[in-house]
C-alpha positions, 0 to 999 in steps of 0.5 A, spaced: 483 497 484 479 498 491 475 503 493 475 507 500 470 503 502 473 497 501 480 499 504 476 502 510 472 495 511 479 491 510 483 495 515 477 498 520 473 491 520 479 486 520 477 478 520 482 472 521 480 470 514 476 471 508 474 467 503 476 467 496 470 471 494 471 475 499 477 477 498 476 478 490 471 483 492 475 487 497 481 487 492 476 489 486 478 482 483 475 476 480 475 470 484 479 467 478 484 473 478 485 472 486 486 464 484 491 466 479 495 470 484 495 464 489 497 459 483 503 464 482 505 465 490 503 471 490 497 470 495 498 464 500 491 461 502 490 457 508 486 450 508 481 450 513 475 445 514 471 451 511 476 451 505 481 455 502 481 462 505 486 468 505 489 471 512 487 478 513 495 479 513 496 476 507 490 480 504 493 487 506 500 485 504 497 483 497 493 490 497 499 494 499 502 492 493 497 496 489 494 502 493 499 507 496 499 508 503 497 515 501 490 513 498 490 508 504 490 513 510 486 518 506 481 512 506 481 511 513 480 518 514 479 520 522 479 513 524 487 512 521 489 511 528 485 505 530 488 501 523 495 504 523 500 505 528 503 512 528 510 509 527 508 506 521 504 512 518 507 517 513 509 524 515 512 530 511 520 530 511 523 537 510 531 538 509 535 543 506 540 541 501 544 543 495 539 545 489 543 540 485 541 534 489 534 536 489 534 535 481 538 529 482 533 526 487 527 529 482 530 525 476 531 518 481 523 519 483 521 520 475 526 514 473 522 510 479 515 512 477 513 515 483 510 521 479 507 528 481 505 526 488 512 523 490 516 529 488 510 535 491 514 541 494 521 539 492 524 534 496 519 535 502 514 530 499 519 525 496 518 518 498 523 514 502 524 509 496 527 515 492 531 517 497 534 511 499 535 510 491 539 516 491 543 515 497 545 507 494 
């Protein structure tokens, strides 16, 4: 969807609001697509004297539905700490559990369609969503 350059622009040079055209460019969508997402309530614009705009937080929240956090963190590179607080950044989790639970978690991950990057190195790289699903 978006390139590393547009992700960097959005996170490292935030502005309070963006026009529909600017939002479309940052999300790699047409302005018609942005309007369509607004019409169904997925993006909420704000009426201002300059016209309808999208707040930065709304744009980031919407983008994160399409971009993985891993992709965002990779795009931010050395400037990651400037854009995302430490407690919100990804980290690796290593646990020791019975092998049958690893197989179960891998099956849950496959069903959740998180793919190879989510199941990297056995359990160590499983996304939190897969762990949550397995506990429920």
